[in-house]
MARNU-765391 format. One line per field, with one value per residue (C-alpha): residue number from 1; residue in one letter; x, y, z. Coordinates in steps of 0.05 Angstrom, whole numbers. Example, Ala and Ser with C-alpha at 12.3 -4.5 7.8 and 13.67 -1.06 7.14 Angstrom:
<sites>
i <- c(1 / 2) .
aa <- c(a / s) .
east <- c(246 / 273) .
north <- c(-90 / -21) .
up <- c(156 / 143) .
</sites>
This chain:
<sites>
i <- c(1 / 2 / 3 / 4 / 5 / 6 / 7 / 8 / 9 / 10 / 11 / 12 / 13 / 14 / 15 / 16 / 17 / 18 / 19 / 20 / 21 / 22 / 23 / 24 / 25 / 26 / 27 / 28 / 29 / 30 / 31 / 32 / 33 / 34 / 35 / 36 / 37 / 38 / 39 / 40 / 41 / 42 / 43 / 44 / 45 / 46 / 47 / 48 / 49 / 50 / 51 / 52 / 53 / 54 / 55 / 56 / 57 / 58 / 59 / 60 / 61 / 62 / 63 / 64 / 65 / 66 / 67 / 68 / 69 / 70 / 71 / 72 / 73 / 74 / 75 / 76 / 77 / 78 / 79 / 80 / 81 / 82 / 83 / 84 / 85 / 86 / 87 / 88 / 89 / 90 / 91 / 92 / 93 / 94 / 95 / 96 / 97 / 98 / 99 / 100 / 101 / 102 / 103 / 104 / 105 / 106 / 107 / 108 / 109 / 110 / 111 / 112 / 113 / 114 / 115 / 116 / 117 / 118 / 119 / 120 / 121 / 122 / 123 / 124 / 125 / 126 / 127 / 128 / 129 / 130 / 131 / 132 / 133 / 134 / 135 / 136 / 137 / 138 / 139 / 140 / 141 / 142 / 143 / 144 / 145 / 146 / 147 / 148 / 149 / 150 / 151 / 152 / 153 / 154 / 155 / 156 / 157 / 158 / 159 / 160 / 161 / 162 / 163 / 164 / 165 / 166 / 167 / 168 / 169 / 170 / 171 / 172 / 173 / 174 / 175 / 176 / 177 / 178 / 179 / 180 / 181 / 182 / 183 / 184 / 185 / 186 / 187 / 188 / 189 / 190 / 191 / 192 / 193 / 194 / 195 / 196 / 197 / 198 / 199 / 200 / 201 / 202 / 203 / 204 / 205 / 206 / 207 / 208 / 209 / 210 / 211 / 212 / 213 / 214 / 215 / 216 / 217 / 218 / 219 / 220 / 221 / 222 / 223 / 224 / 225 / 226 / 227 / 228 / 229 / 230 / 231 / 232 / 233 / 234 / 235 / 236 / 237 / 238 / 239 / 240 / 241 / 242 / 243 / 244 / 245 / 246 / 247 / 248 / 249 / 250 / 251 / 252 / 253 / 254 / 255 / 256 / 257 / 258 / 259 / 260 / 261 / 262 / 263 / 264 / 265 / 266 / 267 / 268 / 269 / 270 / 271 / 272 / 273 / 274 / 275 / 276 / 277 / 278 / 279 / 280 / 281 / 282 / 283 / 284 / 285 / 286 / 287 / 288 / 289 / 290 / 291 / 292 / 293 / 294 / 295 / 296 / 297 / 298 / 299 / 300 / 301 / 302 / 303 / 304 / 305 / 306 / 307 / 308 / 309 / 310 / 311 / 312 / 313 / 314 / 315 / 316 / 317 / 318 / 319 / 320 / 321 / 322 / 323 / 324 / 325 / 326 / 327 / 328 / 329 / 330 / 331 / 332 / 333 / 334 / 335 / 336 / 337 / 338 / 339 / 340 / 341 / 342 / 343 / 344 / 345 / 346 / 347 / 348 / 349 / 350 / 351 / 352 / 353 / 354 / 355 / 356 / 357 / 358 / 359 / 360 / 361 / 362 / 363 / 364 / 365 / 366 / 367 / 368 / 369 / 370 / 371 / 372 / 373 / 374 / 375 / 376 / 377 / 378 / 379 / 380 / 381 / 382 / 383 / 384 / 385 / 386 / 387 / 388 / 389 / 390 / 391 / 392 / 393 / 394 / 395 / 396 / 397 / 398 / 399 / 400 / 401 / 402 / 403 / 404 / 405 / 406 / 407 / 408 / 409 / 410 / 411 / 412 / 413 / 414 / 415 / 416 / 417 / 418 / 419 / 420 / 421 / 422 / 423 / 424 / 425 / 426 / 427 / 428 / 429 / 430 / 431 / 432 / 433 / 434 / 435 / 436 / 437 / 438 / 439 / 440 / 441 / 442 / 443 / 444 / 445 / 446 / 447 / 448 / 449 / 450 / 451 / 452 / 453 / 454 / 455 / 456 / 457 / 458 / 459 / 460 / 461 / 462 / 463 / 464 / 465 / 466 / 467 / 468 / 469 / 470 / 471 / 472 / 473 / 474 / 475 / 476 / 477 / 478 / 479 / 480 / 481 / 482 / 483 / 484 / 485 / 486 / 487 / 488 / 489 / 490 / 491 / 492 / 493 / 494 / 495 / 496 / 497 / 498 / 499 / 500 / 501 / 502 / 503 / 504 / 505 / 506 / 507 / 508 / 509 / 510 / 511 / 512 / 513 / 514 / 515 / 516 / 517 / 518 / 519 / 520 / 521 / 522 / 523 / 524 / 525 / 526 / 527 / 528 / 529 / 530 / 531 / 532 / 533 / 534 / 535 / 536 / 537 / 538 / 539 / 540 / 541 / 542 / 543 / 544 / 545 / 546 / 547 / 548 / 549 / 550 / 551 / 552 / 553 / 554 / 555 / 556 / 557 / 558 / 559 / 560 / 561 / 562 / 563 / 564 / 565 / 566 / 567 / 568 / 569 / 570 / 571 / 572 / 573) .
aa <- c(m / i / p / r / i / h / k / r / g / q / r / t / l / g / l / l / y / y / l / y / g / p / g / k / f / e / e / h / t / d / p / h / l / v / a / s / w / d / s / n / a / p / d / p / g / r / d / q / s / a / t / l / k / q / l / q / q / l / l / d / q / p / l / e / n / i / d / a / s / e / r / p / k / k / h / v / w / h / v / s / v / r / n / a / a / e / d / r / i / l / s / d / q / e / w / g / n / i / a / r / r / m / v / t / a / a / g / i / d / d / p / e / q / g / t / g / c / r / w / a / a / v / r / h / a / d / d / h / i / h / i / v / a / t / l / v / r / e / d / g / y / k / p / d / l / h / n / d / a / a / r / v / q / a / q / a / r / t / l / e / a / e / v / g / l / r / r / l / s / k / g / d / g / t / a / a / q / r / p / t / s / a / e / r / h / k / a / k / r / l / g / r / e / r / t / a / r / e / e / l / r / e / t / v / r / r / a / v / a / g / a / s / g / e / d / e / f / f / d / r / l / a / a / a / g / l / l / v / r / k / r / a / a / p / s / g / d / l / l / g / y / k / v / a / l / p / e / d / r / n / k / d / g / e / p / v / f / y / p / g / a / r / l / a / p / d / l / s / l / p / r / i / r / e / r / w / s / a / g / a / l / d / q / s / s / a / i / a / a / p / a / s / r / a / a / a / d / g / p / a / g / a / r / r / r / t / a / s / a / a / w / h / a / v / l / i / v / e / h / g / p / d / t / v / a / a / a / h / i / a / a / a / g / e / v / l / d / a / l / a / t / t / s / a / a / h / t / r / h / a / l / r / e / a / a / a / a / f / e / r / a / s / r / s / h / v / r / a / e / r / g / h / d / r / g / l / r / q / a / a / r / d / l / v / h / g / g / p / a / l / g / r / g / e / d / g / a / t / t / a / m / a / i / d / m / l / f / f / l / v / s / t / v / g / h / w / h / a / k / k / s / h / a / q / q / a / a / a / a / h / q / a / a / q / h / l / r / t / a / y / q / s / a / s / i / p / p / l / g / a / l / h / q / r / g / r / h / l / s / r / g / m / l / h / r / q / a / a / l / l / h / h / a / l / p / e / l / a / e / q / v / i / a / e / p / g / w / y / a / l / a / a / t / l / a / d / t / e / a / a / g / h / d / p / a / a / l / l / a / h / a / a / s / r / r / e / l / g / t / a / d / s / v / s / d / v / l / v / w / r / l / r / r / t / a / d / l / p / a / d / a / s / e / a / t / p / l / a / p / d / a / q / t / p / d / r / r / a / a / g / r / a / p / r / r / p / a / p / r / r / g / r / s) .
east <- c(2290 / 2217 / 2195 / 2127 / 2090 / 2046 / 1981 / 1991 / 1986 / 1978 / 2024 / 2097 / 2117 / 2078 / 2113 / 2181 / 2166 / 2153 / 2215 / 2261 / 2226 / 2238 / 2185 / 2122 / 2162 / 2230 / 2254 / 2284 / 2359 / 2403 / 2353 / 2390 / 2389 / 2425 / 2405 / 2358 / 2342 / 2395 / 2462 / 2457 / 2389 / 2386 / 2391 / 2358 / 2387 / 2461 / 2460 / 2438 / 2422 / 2374 / 2300 / 2245 / 2206 / 2262 / 2265 / 2190 / 2188 / 2241 / 2207 / 2139 / 2165 / 2144 / 2072 / 2078 / 2095 / 2024 / 1955 / 1923 / 1867 / 1918 / 1954 / 1941 / 1898 / 1948 / 2016 / 2061 / 2089 / 2121 / 2157 / 2196 / 2251 / 2268 / 2320 / 2313 / 2337 / 2394 / 2420 / 2484 / 2481 / 2488 / 2527 / 2495 / 2526 / 2494 / 2427 / 2434 / 2445 / 2385 / 2342 / 2363 / 2348 / 2280 / 2256 / 2279 / 2244 / 2179 / 2179 / 2191 / 2257 / 2286 / 2361 / 2370 / 2317 / 2329 / 2255 / 2238 / 2203 / 2237 / 2250 / 2290 / 2312 / 2316 / 2350 / 2333 / 2350 / 2402 / 2354 / 2311 / 2301 / 2241 / 2234 / 2187 / 2171 / 2126 / 2083 / 2095 / 2157 / 2204 / 2172 / 2102 / 2080 / 2057 / 2099 / 2074 / 2066 / 2027 / 2046 / 2097 / 2091 / 2108 / 2167 / 2199 / 2189 / 2225 / 2281 / 2287 / 2297 / 2354 / 2386 / 2384 / 2428 / 2475 / 2484 / 2485 / 2421 / 2370 / 2336 / 2260 / 2212 / 2176 / 2104 / 2043 / 1994 / 1954 / 1985 / 1945 / 1960 / 2015 / 2002 / 2023 / 2077 / 2023 / 1986 / 2050 / 2067 / 1996 / 1999 / 2066 / 2038 / 1979 / 2022 / 1993 / 2037 / 2000 / 1965 / 1889 / 1891 / 1928 / 1883 / 1821 / 1848 / 1859 / 1792 / 1754 / 1792 / 1771 / 1699 / 1699 / 1729 / 1674 / 1618 / 1557 / 1529 / 1524 / 1483 / 1533 / 1592 / 1566 / 1544 / 1615 / 1644 / 1597 / 1614 / 1688 / 1674 / 1683 / 1642 / 1609 / 1577 / 1541 / 1534 / 1468 / 1440 / 1375 / 1341 / 1365 / 1415 / 1479 / 1539 / 1596 / 1618 / 1672 / 1697 / 1732 / 1762 / 1722 / 1784 / 1815 / 1793 / 1814 / 1830 / 1755 / 1741 / 1707 / 1721 / 1769 / 1734 / 1768 / 1729 / 1740 / 1776 / 1827 / 1844 / 1858 / 1836 / 1796 / 1759 / 1714 / 1641 / 1636 / 1698 / 1673 / 1606 / 1642 / 1656 / 1583 / 1554 / 1590 / 1545 / 1519 / 1558 / 1526 / 1492 / 1495 / 1571 / 1566 / 1575 / 1633 / 1681 / 1669 / 1654 / 1709 / 1689 / 1733 / 1702 / 1646 / 1637 / 1668 / 1739 / 1769 / 1719 / 1728 / 1803 / 1799 / 1755 / 1804 / 1861 / 1822 / 1802 / 1874 / 1900 / 1850 / 1869 / 1943 / 1926 / 1883 / 1937 / 1989 / 1948 / 1885 / 1871 / 1901 / 1834 / 1812 / 1879 / 1873 / 1806 / 1835 / 1893 / 1846 / 1804 / 1866 / 1874 / 1805 / 1823 / 1887 / 1848 / 1795 / 1847 / 1885 / 1821 / 1801 / 1869 / 1896 / 1944 / 2008 / 1997 / 1956 / 2013 / 2049 / 1984 / 1965 / 2033 / 2023 / 1954 / 1981 / 2040 / 1997 / 1949 / 1997 / 2001 / 1925 / 1920 / 1949 / 1926 / 1901 / 1826 / 1797 / 1740 / 1698 / 1655 / 1708 / 1738 / 1675 / 1710 / 1762 / 1711 / 1667 / 1727 / 1737 / 1664 / 1669 / 1729 / 1693 / 1629 / 1666 / 1691 / 1759 / 1804 / 1836 / 1900 / 1894 / 1872 / 1838 / 1832 / 1906 / 1924 / 1878 / 1906 / 1974 / 1943 / 1911 / 1973 / 2014 / 1967 / 1964 / 2039 / 2041 / 1985 / 2020 / 2087 / 2052 / 2022 / 2093 / 2117 / 2055 / 2070 / 2145 / 2130 / 2090 / 2143 / 2098 / 2158 / 2123 / 2069 / 2119 / 2161 / 2098 / 2077 / 2145 / 2144 / 2075 / 2102 / 2157 / 2106 / 2065 / 2127 / 2134 / 2060 / 2065 / 2124 / 2083 / 2020 / 2052 / 2095 / 2041 / 2005 / 2069 / 2100 / 2043 / 2048 / 2124 / 2115 / 2065 / 2113 / 2170 / 2129 / 2113 / 2145 / 2207 / 2167 / 2114 / 2167 / 2202 / 2137 / 2123 / 2195 / 2187 / 2121 / 2155 / 2211 / 2161 / 2117 / 2170 / 2237 / 2271 / 2252 / 2249 / 2319 / 2311 / 2245 / 2270 / 2328 / 2281 / 2258 / 2187 / 2194 / 2163 / 2101 / 2094 / 2103 / 2047 / 2003 / 2016 / 1996 / 1933 / 1913 / 1921 / 1881 / 1825 / 1819 / 1857 / 1913 / 1971 / 2016 / 1963 / 1949 / 2023 / 2036 / 1975 / 1997 / 2067 / 2045 / 2001 / 2060 / 2135 / 2165 / 2239 / 2239 / 2197 / 2230 / 2204 / 2176 / 2150 / 2110 / 2077 / 2059 / 2031 / 1980 / 1962 / 1950 / 1910 / 1867 / 1856 / 1843 / 1798 / 1840 / 1839 / 1891 / 1906 / 1933 / 1947 / 1886 / 1884 / 1885 / 1956 / 1968 / 1973 / 2046 / 2075 / 2095 / 2167 / 2197 / 2214 / 2286 / 2306 / 2371 / 2338 / 2272 / 2284 / 2320 / 2291 / 2289 / 2348 / 2337 / 2342 / 2408 / 2404 / 2400 / 2459 / 2454 / 2405 / 2351) .
north <- c(2803 / 2799 / 2741 / 2752 / 2696 / 2727 / 2699 / 2639 / 2651 / 2613 / 2651 / 2638 / 2679 / 2740 / 2740 / 2732 / 2792 / 2833 / 2809 / 2821 / 2884 / 2956 / 2953 / 2996 / 3057 / 3041 / 3015 / 2950 / 2951 / 2896 / 2837 / 2771 / 2702 / 2690 / 2617 / 2565 / 2490 / 2480 / 2517 / 2515 / 2548 / 2605 / 2676 / 2726 / 2782 / 2765 / 2719 / 2755 / 2690 / 2668 / 2687 / 2692 / 2640 / 2589 / 2599 / 2594 / 2529 / 2497 / 2519 / 2492 / 2427 / 2383 / 2402 / 2359 / 2298 / 2293 / 2290 / 2357 / 2342 / 2333 / 2399 / 2453 / 2510 / 2560 / 2529 / 2591 / 2600 / 2668 / 2696 / 2760 / 2766 / 2838 / 2865 / 2926 / 2993 / 2995 / 2925 / 2919 / 2903 / 2828 / 2796 / 2753 / 2692 / 2709 / 2721 / 2655 / 2618 / 2653 / 2632 / 2559 / 2560 / 2592 / 2542 / 2484 / 2513 / 2523 / 2452 / 2475 / 2439 / 2378 / 2374 / 2310 / 2272 / 2308 / 2310 / 2383 / 2433 / 2476 / 2547 / 2609 / 2669 / 2737 / 2798 / 2866 / 2911 / 2914 / 2898 / 2840 / 2780 / 2744 / 2669 / 2637 / 2562 / 2513 / 2472 / 2404 / 2364 / 2329 / 2262 / 2287 / 2296 / 2362 / 2394 / 2397 / 2471 / 2466 / 2525 / 2549 / 2622 / 2605 / 2562 / 2615 / 2666 / 2620 / 2611 / 2686 / 2694 / 2642 / 2676 / 2744 / 2718 / 2681 / 2736 / 2794 / 2830 / 2868 / 2819 / 2821 / 2794 / 2729 / 2741 / 2702 / 2714 / 2768 / 2829 / 2870 / 2859 / 2904 / 2947 / 2915 / 2945 / 2965 / 3002 / 3037 / 3059 / 3083 / 3126 / 3155 / 3170 / 3206 / 3246 / 3212 / 3197 / 3133 / 3080 / 3075 / 3012 / 3048 / 3109 / 3065 / 3022 / 3084 / 3114 / 3050 / 3042 / 3112 / 3097 / 3035 / 3071 / 3076 / 3061 / 3029 / 2992 / 2983 / 3046 / 3091 / 3055 / 3063 / 3135 / 3151 / 3118 / 3160 / 3223 / 3210 / 3213 / 3139 / 3101 / 3042 / 2980 / 2930 / 2856 / 2826 / 2755 / 2739 / 2745 / 2817 / 2803 / 2843 / 2798 / 2846 / 2912 / 2942 / 3013 / 3057 / 3126 / 3167 / 3187 / 3117 / 3089 / 3031 / 3035 / 3032 / 3092 / 3050 / 3057 / 3006 / 2974 / 2937 / 2889 / 2903 / 2837 / 2856 / 2920 / 2884 / 2818 / 2852 / 2900 / 2847 / 2858 / 2794 / 2814 / 2885 / 2858 / 2821 / 2889 / 2909 / 2842 / 2847 / 2902 / 2970 / 3033 / 3092 / 3133 / 3199 / 3197 / 3237 / 3188 / 3151 / 3159 / 3214 / 3276 / 3328 / 3393 / 3428 / 3398 / 3347 / 3338 / 3359 / 3344 / 3354 / 3308 / 3255 / 3257 / 3250 / 3189 / 3162 / 3169 / 3131 / 3076 / 3069 / 3065 / 3009 / 2973 / 2973 / 2929 / 2883 / 2873 / 2860 / 2813 / 2791 / 2729 / 2729 / 2732 / 2792 / 2826 / 2815 / 2850 / 2910 / 2913 / 2914 / 2968 / 3009 / 3015 / 3046 / 3097 / 3117 / 3126 / 3168 / 3211 / 3223 / 3243 / 3294 / 3323 / 3392 / 3405 / 3405 / 3334 / 3305 / 3280 / 3243 / 3213 / 3189 / 3157 / 3124 / 3097 / 3072 / 3036 / 3006 / 2976 / 2918 / 2908 / 2904 / 2835 / 2767 / 2695 / 2704 / 2710 / 2771 / 2759 / 2820 / 2855 / 2865 / 2921 / 2964 / 3018 / 3031 / 3028 / 3077 / 3122 / 3120 / 3138 / 3195 / 3223 / 3222 / 3252 / 3301 / 3335 / 3362 / 3393 / 3461 / 3442 / 3500 / 3505 / 3445 / 3411 / 3414 / 3394 / 3334 / 3313 / 3309 / 3270 / 3220 / 3212 / 3199 / 3143 / 3114 / 3113 / 3066 / 3024 / 3017 / 3002 / 2948 / 2919 / 2915 / 2876 / 2830 / 2813 / 2804 / 2752 / 2713 / 2719 / 2762 / 2797 / 2840 / 2862 / 2879 / 2920 / 2957 / 2973 / 3001 / 3042 / 3070 / 3087 / 3129 / 3168 / 3178 / 3204 / 3256 / 3275 / 3281 / 3328 / 3375 / 3371 / 3376 / 3438 / 3491 / 3457 / 3434 / 3502 / 3535 / 3486 / 3496 / 3571 / 3562 / 3515 / 3564 / 3616 / 3572 / 3595 / 3562 / 3532 / 3503 / 3471 / 3442 / 3412 / 3380 / 3353 / 3323 / 3292 / 3262 / 3233 / 3202 / 3172 / 3153 / 3148 / 3110 / 3160 / 3225 / 3251 / 3233 / 3269 / 3332 / 3335 / 3332 / 3396 / 3374 / 3376 / 3446 / 3423 / 3364 / 3408 / 3454 / 3393 / 3365 / 3433 / 3433 / 3364 / 3387 / 3451 / 3408 / 3369 / 3306 / 3270 / 3283 / 3230 / 3176 / 3197 / 3200 / 3130 / 3104 / 3135 / 3107 / 3037 / 3026 / 3020 / 3016 / 3085 / 3071 / 3071 / 3134 / 3192 / 3239 / 3209 / 3277 / 3286 / 3218 / 3233 / 3301 / 3271 / 3213 / 3259 / 3311 / 3256 / 3219 / 3282 / 3309 / 3373 / 3418 / 3393 / 3465 / 3510 / 3571 / 3608 / 3577 / 3620 / 3624 / 3582 / 3621 / 3628 / 3614 / 3671 / 3660 / 3692 / 3646 / 3626 / 3603 / 3572 / 3526 / 3517 / 3447 / 3419 / 3372 / 3398 / 3381 / 3337 / 3376 / 3368 / 3326 / 3366 / 3367 / 3357 / 3317 / 3279) .
up <- c(1728 / 1706 / 1661 / 1631 / 1594 / 1540 / 1512 / 1467 / 1393 / 1328 / 1280 / 1292 / 1231 / 1254 / 1321 / 1288 / 1243 / 1305 / 1342 / 1283 / 1260 / 1282 / 1336 / 1340 / 1361 / 1328 / 1395 / 1368 / 1353 / 1324 / 1330 / 1333 / 1364 / 1429 / 1438 / 1408 / 1410 / 1355 / 1353 / 1277 / 1273 / 1221 / 1249 / 1202 / 1243 / 1232 / 1171 / 1108 / 1073 / 1128 / 1126 / 1177 / 1138 / 1145 / 1220 / 1226 / 1186 / 1229 / 1294 / 1270 / 1239 / 1299 / 1283 / 1220 / 1263 / 1291 / 1262 / 1247 / 1295 / 1351 / 1341 / 1393 / 1368 / 1394 / 1389 / 1399 / 1469 / 1482 / 1542 / 1551 / 1604 / 1625 / 1673 / 1718 / 1693 / 1744 / 1725 / 1686 / 1612 / 1602 / 1545 / 1491 / 1524 / 1591 / 1559 / 1522 / 1587 / 1618 / 1559 / 1567 / 1641 / 1629 / 1577 / 1621 / 1682 / 1643 / 1615 / 1543 / 1538 / 1572 / 1557 / 1597 / 1558 / 1492 / 1476 / 1486 / 1441 / 1389 / 1413 / 1397 / 1440 / 1405 / 1433 / 1404 / 1465 / 1519 / 1576 / 1552 / 1508 / 1478 / 1474 / 1424 / 1424 / 1388 / 1436 / 1406 / 1426 / 1378 / 1397 / 1382 / 1453 / 1483 / 1539 / 1610 / 1623 / 1687 / 1731 / 1680 / 1703 / 1775 / 1753 / 1709 / 1765 / 1813 / 1763 / 1756 / 1831 / 1827 / 1767 / 1800 / 1856 / 1809 / 1758 / 1807 / 1787 / 1828 / 1875 / 1869 / 1921 / 1907 / 1887 / 1910 / 1854 / 1891 / 1856 / 1807 / 1734 / 1707 / 1646 / 1581 / 1537 / 1488 / 1543 / 1565 / 1494 / 1483 / 1546 / 1525 / 1455 / 1485 / 1534 / 1597 / 1656 / 1672 / 1632 / 1628 / 1670 / 1727 / 1726 / 1727 / 1784 / 1827 / 1810 / 1826 / 1892 / 1912 / 1893 / 1937 / 1998 / 2050 / 2001 / 2033 / 1973 / 1898 / 1884 / 1918 / 1887 / 1816 / 1829 / 1850 / 1787 / 1744 / 1783 / 1771 / 1696 / 1680 / 1629 / 1665 / 1636 / 1680 / 1666 / 1687 / 1688 / 1651 / 1719 / 1723 / 1779 / 1771 / 1758 / 1745 / 1715 / 1672 / 1665 / 1614 / 1608 / 1558 / 1520 / 1517 / 1450 / 1406 / 1332 / 1316 / 1361 / 1414 / 1489 / 1519 / 1578 / 1636 / 1681 / 1755 / 1765 / 1711 / 1749 / 1815 / 1846 / 1901 / 1854 / 1823 / 1842 / 1884 / 1924 / 1934 / 1957 / 2013 / 2045 / 2042 / 2065 / 2133 / 2158 / 2135 / 2151 / 2185 / 2131 / 2169 / 2173 / 2237 / 2293 / 2325 / 2384 / 2434 / 2393 / 2395 / 2428 / 2377 / 2315 / 2322 / 2247 / 2182 / 2159 / 2228 / 2263 / 2210 / 2218 / 2294 / 2286 / 2234 / 2283 / 2336 / 2287 / 2263 / 2334 / 2350 / 2286 / 2306 / 2366 / 2323 / 2271 / 2325 / 2369 / 2332 / 2290 / 2221 / 2185 / 2226 / 2217 / 2142 / 2142 / 2179 / 2131 / 2071 / 2104 / 2118 / 2043 / 2039 / 2093 / 2056 / 1991 / 2027 / 2063 / 1998 / 1962 / 2015 / 2035 / 2022 / 1964 / 2005 / 2030 / 1972 / 1929 / 1984 / 2010 / 1940 / 1933 / 2001 / 1981 / 1914 / 1948 / 2002 / 1950 / 1942 / 2017 / 2025 / 1992 / 2009 / 2011 / 2082 / 2071 / 2106 / 2155 / 2141 / 2192 / 2245 / 2203 / 2207 / 2247 / 2193 / 2137 / 2175 / 2182 / 2107 / 2097 / 2147 / 2111 / 2044 / 2071 / 2117 / 2054 / 2034 / 2086 / 2074 / 2110 / 2160 / 2232 / 2262 / 2194 / 2183 / 2254 / 2255 / 2187 / 2220 / 2278 / 2230 / 2188 / 2251 / 2273 / 2202 / 2199 / 2259 / 2229 / 2162 / 2195 / 2237 / 2173 / 2144 / 2205 / 2200 / 2127 / 2141 / 2195 / 2145 / 2090 / 2047 / 2017 / 1965 / 2013 / 2068 / 2020 / 1996 / 2067 / 2084 / 2020 / 2039 / 2108 / 2077 / 2037 / 2100 / 2135 / 2079 / 2084 / 2160 / 2156 / 2111 / 2154 / 2222 / 2215 / 2229 / 2288 / 2322 / 2310 / 2346 / 2404 / 2405 / 2414 / 2470 / 2504 / 2496 / 2532 / 2592 / 2656 / 2683 / 2740 / 2693 / 2648 / 2708 / 2732 / 2664 / 2661 / 2730 / 2708 / 2647 / 2689 / 2735 / 2680 / 2629 / 2665 / 2608 / 2554 / 2592 / 2576 / 2502 / 2498 / 2533 / 2484 / 2424 / 2388 / 2401 / 2477 / 2482 / 2443 / 2490 / 2551 / 2527 / 2514 / 2584 / 2612 / 2569 / 2594 / 2666 / 2652 / 2622 / 2686 / 2666 / 2703 / 2654 / 2686 / 2677 / 2605 / 2590 / 2617 / 2580 / 2514 / 2520 / 2541 / 2480 / 2431 / 2435 / 2423 / 2417 / 2341 / 2331 / 2294 / 2348 / 2411 / 2433 / 2369 / 2377 / 2449 / 2431 / 2383 / 2428 / 2487 / 2448 / 2418 / 2483 / 2524 / 2469 / 2464 / 2402 / 2354 / 2331 / 2385 / 2342 / 2369 / 2438 / 2500 / 2527 / 2588 / 2653 / 2672 / 2740 / 2784 / 2763 / 2702 / 2643 / 2640 / 2570 / 2592 / 2642 / 2606 / 2578 / 2638 / 2689 / 2760 / 2803 / 2862 / 2928 / 2964 / 3027 / 3092 / 3138 / 3213 / 3252 / 3219) .
</sites>
């Protein structure tokens, strides 16, 4: 149940004409009263002798009880209460009870004192009602509407449980503003899947991702095709900005502009500047963690550095101070936007959905301490400047590697929010994780398939040696890993690490110790990417030189089994 308090107005009759009319798109059916301040109030929808003018005059009568100079300039209070699409259809009696509870919660009516405002609840659809009230009480005083939005939201959560409706999470005022019904209808009329507000929000988010300053940010907005207007002080200092889609026009043919703060709380210019003030990002976009021998720069190199930055951020979110964790969570949103922008077609949709869902999880009332998140912001910049990935070879494999690490980061963010009772943010993070899971499945099939084939062609002795190594390093997980389809890819990776001069047992233990693996969909997949990133191995093994086999012939039946322990000798010791 979503109650939405609309802007206050000054024409009660005009609002009644809309509520009882056909609607802008003929969507209103059978308009009628379900409740009001007076059970005998006229209902123009069901009583042919009643008129809208009569109802308006009765609603506004308390205005005549006070001096004209004391009357509020905008005396019309209006709230709509809408149920979810999957909710059952409520009766008029149920909607009437909901209306009474809402006006009481808001402070419009006070049944115990009998000195409330006059109000009426109109139903013209199965799934919602509108409540209109006059903001002068019967005794001439004005109602106390302080924090009325929060109070009706709290009442909605209570009613959901009582009436058996879909339970929504309690908000904290940090969510982006939803599109209005007028914006939704306009988008539908123009054949657009999303409203202008939603398209602008996503475009501005992408422009912010990894940007190093105002010039780059505004250049990106212009390159994306947006109309941009800047607001400057008399001194010339830039105070803010607003953006518009070129094709989104009002009735006068002028572009409809949205200030950054109206798109999302963290997209105002002062909030964006907080990211830049914490330290400049590297302009060359070509440095970071140990450079990969396979791809030092470009999309693959950027994705490797993203995986490393995401893995470091997991530890910060789990164990760091809240303000530092909040900075990393916000920066994770930039990384997801950058990755979605530069990804290949087969992963782009799921990554965009992940970035859109995570946008809600990136904000809370925990104020971010910027600067500590430089690694993630640099990763976002590297992704943008590394260019789009084609989804093949090293680009595609490192995309899977980055998504795998980001999945753990986003899941960790969900747990962080849940511990702090940030219900909406936790739900958004878990939703983003599901989209990342889908993207990972698309990105990982080719590279893991190549590794799987290399593992299948390892000799029996080599596979036994890797299984023994796994049992030694991870005794609790070894049998589970060997039973997974990804075991052959992990066996090939362990052989690669040994061939590259590393100690595979030490790397394996290190990779497993950094994060609990019991809840992973595929422990072997996770270990493959961690080992290949840590050992600086090529992520794509499709063109790698086959590993040298043992002298023994491969035995498919025994390939995945751990070596048996030697039988004890008989006789003298």
